[in-house]
C-alpha positions, 0 to 999 in steps of 0.5 A: 500500500505504501508503494502504491501511495508513493507511486501516486505522488510521482509526477508521472502518475499525477500528470499522465491523464488518459488523454495525454497517454492516448495522444502521445501513444498514437502520435509516436506510432510512426516510429514503428516504421523507423525501427521496423525498417532497420530491424528487417534489413539487419535480419535479412542480410545474412538470411540464405533465402534473401541471398539466394533470391536477390544476391549474385548467382551462386553467392553464399553471402552478399558482397561487402559492396552490396551490403554497403549500398543496401544500408547506405541508400536507406541512410542517405534518404534519412539525411534528405528527409532531415534536410527538408523537415524543418522547412516543411514543419515550419510551413505546414505544421506538425499534423500535416507534416505527418500526413505528408510523410505517410504518403512518402512512406507508402510510395517507398514501400510499394516500390520495394515490394512491387519490383522484384530486384535488389536495387528496387528494394534499395530505391524503395527503402531510400524513399521510405527513409526520406519519410523517416527523416522527416518524422525524426524531426517533426514528431519528437519536436511535436511531442516536446511542444505538447508535453508538461515539463514535469513528465516531458522526458517520459512522453518524448520517450514514447518515440524511442519506445515505439522504435524499439518495438518496431525493431522487435516486431520485424526481428520476430517476424523474420525469425518466425518466417525463416523457420517456416519458409524456405523460399522468398516468403521467409523475408517477403512477409515482413516487407509486406507487413511494413505497409500497414504501419503508415496507414495506422499513423494516418488514421490516428493523426485525424485525432491529434491536436496541432502544436499550440506553440506552432499555432501561436507562432502563426498568430492563431491564438483561438486555435492554440487555445482549442488545442491546449484545451484538448491536450490538458483535458483531465489535468485540472487546469482551469480556463484561466490557467490555459489562457495564462499559459498561452499569453506567456508563451506568446510573450516569450515568442514576441520577446524572442522575435524582438530581442533576438530575431533568430530565423536563419540557419546561420543563427543556429551557430551564433551565440547561445544558439551555437552552443545549443546546436553543438550539444544537440548535434553532439548527442545525436552523433555520439549516439551513432558512433557508440554503436547504434548505427552499427547495431541497426544494420550489422548486429546479426553479422556481429553476433555470428562473428561472436560465435552465436549459433542461432543469430536470429534468436540472439538478436531477438533477445537483444531487441528485447533488452532494448525494449526493457531499456526504453521501458525503464526510461519512462520513469528514469528520464524524469526522476533521475534526469537526462544527464546522469542516465547518459553518463552512467549508460555511456560507462556501461556501453564502453564496458559492454562493447569492449567485453564482448569483443575482448572475450570473443577475440582473446579468451581461450577457446575464442568464439566457442561455448562459454566465451561466446555466451559471455560475449552475448551477455555483454552485448545484451547489457550494452543494448539495454544501456544504449536504449536507456541512456542514449536512444531515449535521452538523445531525443529528449535533449535534441528537442528540449535544447533549441530556442523556439524560433530555431527549433525546427532548424536546430533539430534538423541540423542535429539529425542530419549530422546524425544520419550522415554518420549513420550513412558513413558507418553503413558504407564503411563498416562492411569494409572494416568488419569484413573484407578487406579490414577483416576486424570481424568481432574486434570491430566492437573495440572501435565503437566502444572507444567512442563511449569514452568520448561520450562520457567527457562530452556529457560531463562538460557540455550537456546540462540537466533540463528536466522539469523546466518549460522550454521557455525557461530553458531558453532563458538559462541558455541565454544567460550562459549558465554552465552545464554543471550549474544548470540544475541549480540555476534559478530563472526569473523571467517569463519562462519560469512563470510558464514552468510554474503554470504548466507544472501542477505538481508544484505549488503555485504560490509564486504566481498570481493569475490576473483574471481577464476582467482585471485586464479588460481583455476577454480574449487573452485571459489572465497573464501571471505575474510575480507576487 
């Protein structure tokens, strides 16, 4: 009973209304497509049925150049999607951006299924990846803008959660079909099943509200009020609270436009915005360099080189650990914070990747029996830590950190650089892991070493941002607060007032809501002011 009472006092329990849960669950289902695409491609690369159907005549494995091209073209599509996502999201809003990316995804899936050619599959994956690049920018940004500060980490984590669920679904599908079929249906089922994911998202988008912040940036205040009223339903927020929150956000937007007027890509690299872009891009890039991009495309090959006999079964277990890591992040991201999770998990990832490569490379008996099982255990631990600390928290940091005027552009730059690294890894890794580099399972030492760099980067540069409104974070960055002092810093401006109104887990004694009658303005409602 005491445990239940303590749970009821947590921000996650108090702030997570049924409507919030449904909206964020539905909004992020498109991430299944992201994980599903990576999952099925990684699994079919070593699949005999896939090699026999699409590979060169008589081949027992796809050539390194084919592996490189197959993984690289999809990742090139991600970069393209990231580069155009900012302009699309800014111009047509979050909801219509989702409709557009669904249409692009369906075109790609039709191409890769309708034309029976390896290179048609590559073309279809590239088109689909453009949609995923748009999604990787629009959906996490959408989620951050709709979230109450106290549980923003938990809500944004839905995006990563559905990604790993998508990977698990595709991995399990390939595993089951490879056992059931000896022909093309061993891989064809998963390619066809992917087509249903965009249709699910298209159905749900009809019920989603538009971002109030985007609507206010277009001076559509009445629409913003309706959207905020929808998303705060069941939270206990009064009409005065909603109007007060919108007025403060509008004041913050106007203040940004008047005092900073940051609207171009060049502005993303100036002053405090340059610092933010560097942090967001650094987190995105380091997530990939620590092995995420490598595991997405080449994990099954790596497990085979570790000495695992049933690689598809082992990879399914690995994805299960990823799901577990994402599940823990729902609670840990807002209770422990982004910074501690990223630091601690980078240490675990360093140890896990080096241990897996070390056991399989230097232990007596090499890739047989106990060393192989130990290497598998290490990579399972690495996977859980990777999803918990970097797969989940990276999206939170990337969407929380930019200023409102540059949010789409900063997120676009960061994710474009991230997927550029993914592209490079997907092209280069086959030549390093296989011929001619022939590192094989020792390639883990390369990716594990980047975790050391990640530890240093987070400690000195990444601040703790949990529990504050996006506008309050804006004020702290503009004040130049160092990363290690961020958590203790106190903001005094509009952003702090927005945090107080949005965070109903905290007492509101520091804010006085001035009623609309006092202001003489029935449209805008109350504006909070400090007592």
